[in-house]
N, C-alpha and C positions, 0 to 999 in steps of 0.2 A: 709973664705967665697970665693967662686970662682968668677971670673970676670964676667961671664955671669949672675950669680944671682944678683950681685951688679947692673949691668946695668938694669936688669929687675925691681928691686926694685925702682931704681931711675926713670925709665920711668913710672912706675905705679904711683908713687907719683906725678909726674908732670902732670898726666892726670886725677886727681881727678875732677869729675864733679858731679853736683847734678841736672840733667835736670828735670825741672818742679816740683821739690820738693818745698814744702811750708815751709818757715822759718819765725819765729817770734822772733824778737830781742828786748829786753827791754833796756832802757837807750841808745837809738840809736840816740839821738839828738845831739851828739857831740862825739869827742874823739874816744875811742876804739869801742864803739857801732856803730858809723858811719863807722869806718874802717871795722868792721866785716860784716855789712850790704853790703858794697860795694864788699867785697870779695865773699860772698855767692851769690850775684846777678851775679857777673862775672863768677861764676861756674855754672850758669844756673838756680839757684833757683828763685822762686817768693818770694819776701821778704816783710814782714810786719814790719815796723819800729814803735816802740812805745816809747814814752817819755812823761814826765810831761810837757815839754816845747813844746807845740803844734806847734807854729810857726816855730821853728827850725827844728822839725822832718818833717814837711810838705815840707819845702824847700829842705832838704836833700833827701827825698824820690823822689821828682821831679827831682833832679839832677841825682840820680842813674838811674831812669827810662830813662832819656834822654841819659845818657852815655852808658848804657848797652842794650838799646832797649828792656827792659823787664818791665812787669808790677810791680809796687810797691804799697804799701798801707801805708799811714801815719795814726797813731793812737795816740790820746792824752790820756794818762792813768797814774795814780798814782799807782804804784805797791803795795802800802800799803792799798789800798782801794779794798775790796773784790768785790764789784759790778763793779767797773771800770775794774778790771782784768778780771772778767767774761765777760763783754761786749767786751773787747779787743779780747779775744779768739773767742767769737761768731762772731764778725765782720770779723775776718780772715777766719773762716770756711765758713761764708756766701759768702765771696768773691770768694774763691777758692775751697771750698768743702772738705778741709782736712787740717791737720797740721802735718808735718813730723818732723820738727826740732824746738825746743824751746831753745833759748840762753838767759839765765837769767843773764843779764849783769848789770842791774841797781844797783848802789851803791853810797854811800857817805862816807865821813870821817869827824869826829870831833875829833881833836887831842888836848889833854890837860893832864897834870898830874892828877892822880886819885883824889886828894883833890880839884882840880879846875874844874873837869868835872861835869857839871850839870846833874841831873837825867833826865831831858827832852832831853838833847843831847844824853845821853846813850841810852835812849829808841828809839829815832829817828833812830840812826845808826842801832840798832838791827831790828827795824821795816822795814827799807828799805832793808838792806843787807840780812836778814835772813827770816823775815816774808814775805817780797816781793817774795823771791824765793819760799817759801812754797805756796803762793797764786797762783803764775804763774803755778807751777806744778799741783796744785790741780785742776785748771780749764782746763789745757791742757791734763791731763791724760785720762779723759773719752773719748775725741776725739781719742786719740792714741789707747786706748783699743779697741774701735769700729773698727779701721782700722787694728788692729793686729800688729802694728809696730809703732815705733816712737823713737826719740832721744832727750834727754834733756841734755843740757850742762850748767853748772853753771860757770860763771867767778868768780873764787875765788881769792886768792892772796898768795904770798910768806908769808905774815903775818898770813895766816891761818895755817901755818906749825909750827910757833914758836912765842914766845912772842915778843912784840915790845914796848919799854918804851914810855909812853904817848899816846898809841893807844889801850888802853884796850878794849874800846867798839868795835872798828873795828876788832881787833883780835878775840874777843868773837863771833862776828857775823860770821866771816869767818871760824873760827874753827868749829862752829856749822854747817855751810854749808857743810863741809866735811863729818861730821857724817850723816847729812840729805841725802846727795848724796848716801852714802853707804846703808842707810836704804831703800831709794826709789829703788835702784838697786835690792835689795833683794825682795822687795815687787812686783816689776813690771816685773821681768825677764820672768815670765811665760806668759806674755802678748806680748812679742816681743818688749818691750820698754827698751832701754839702757839708763843709767843715768851716766854721768861722769862730772868731773870738770876740770878746768884748773887753775893752780896757777901761774900767771905771776910774773916775777921779777918786778923791779921798772921801770915803764913807765915814764921816766924822761922828755920826751917831750910832755906828755899829758897835757890837760888843768888843771887837778887836781894838778899836780906838778907846772906847770908854773904860774898858777893863784893863788895858795894857799900854797902848802906845802913847797916850797923853802923858802918863806918869813917866814912862821911859824917856821920852823926848824932853819933858820938862826937867828931869833930873840931869840929863846929858847937857842941856843948854843953860841950866841954872836960871830958868824962868818959870812962870806959872803955867799950868795946863791951859788956862784961858788965853794966854799969849800964844801958845802953840796952836790952838784952834784958830786964832785970828790970822796967824801967819799962813796956815794952810788954806783958809778961805780966800785970802788975798791972792793966792797963786792962780786962781781961776778967773779969767777975764769976766765971766758972768757973775762973779762976786759971792758965790755961795758954795757950800759943800755938795758933793754928789749925794743923791738919795737912792733908797731902794727902788722907788718908783722909776727914777731915771733909767736904772739898769733893767728893770722888769719890762719897760716899754721896748727897749732894744732887743731883749731876749724874745719877747713875743713876736716882734717883727721878723727876726732871723729864723724863728721856728716856723713861720707861716709861709704860704705859697707866694706872698707878696715879695719875699726875698729869694724867689726861685732862680734868679740869675746872679746870686751872690755866693761866692765860695772863695776860700783862701784869704779872707779879709779879717782883720782885727779892728773892730769899730771902736773908735775913741769916744767915750762918754765922759768927758772931763771938763765941761764948761769952758772949753777953749784953751785949757792949760797945755794940751798937746795939739798941734795943728800939722 
C-alpha cells in the first residue's frame, strides 16, 4: 500500500463524525455502555441513554450533555419488557424525530457449571442478552424503514465465537445474537438498514469483571484474582485486555458512512484471541 493512501486512510479514520445523528444505546448506565454514549456524543450525535437503573443513567446523561454541550436523553427501560422497549423508542423519536443508530449493549452474565446453573438464571441471561436485542431491533426497525436508512450494532462477545466453560447461558445468548444479526442484515438490506455486531475481548477493567467475575473465577479455580487477570491477558496475542476505547473505535466506524458496505458482520475486537 502506498504512503499517500495510508495517510489518507488514517486521516479519514480520525475524522469520523456523526453530526446530529440520533443514537440510542441500551445498558448505558455504567461501564461500556456509558463509554460508548460518551464517544458517540463527542462525535456529534444526539444520544439517548437507556438502562434499567434510572438514577444512574439520568446522572450520566446529564454529565455527557454538560461535557459535550449536546442534548442527551435519559430513559429508564428494561430491555426484556416489550412495552418498555417500545416506549423507549417512541420517546427517542418524539424528542428528535428520528433514530439513526441503535446500539444493543445491555447484557448480563450468570456463571456456573451446568449442573449448578438454575433454569431461572439461564432464562434470564437469554432474555436480557438475546430477547432484549430482538425487542430493541423490533421497535427500532419500523422507524428506520420509514427513514430509508439506519444502523443497528449489537455488542456481542468473544464468548459468542466459541464455548466457555461455566458460561453456557452467556455463550448461548451471544452465539444466537450472531445468527440474529446475520438474519436481520439479510432481511433489512433492501431498506437501507445495516446490521452488524462487535465481539469484544475481555474488558478486564469493566464493572462486570471488577465487581463480579474476578471473584467468581478466582473462587472456582482456587487462585488469586490477579492470577485470573494474568490468564485472561495472556489469551490475547497482543498481550493486553480489551479497553472501552478499542470497542468505541469499532462502534464509531460501523455507525459511520465509512462502513457503508458492511452488513451482517460481527467484528472481532479481541487482540487476536479470535481469528
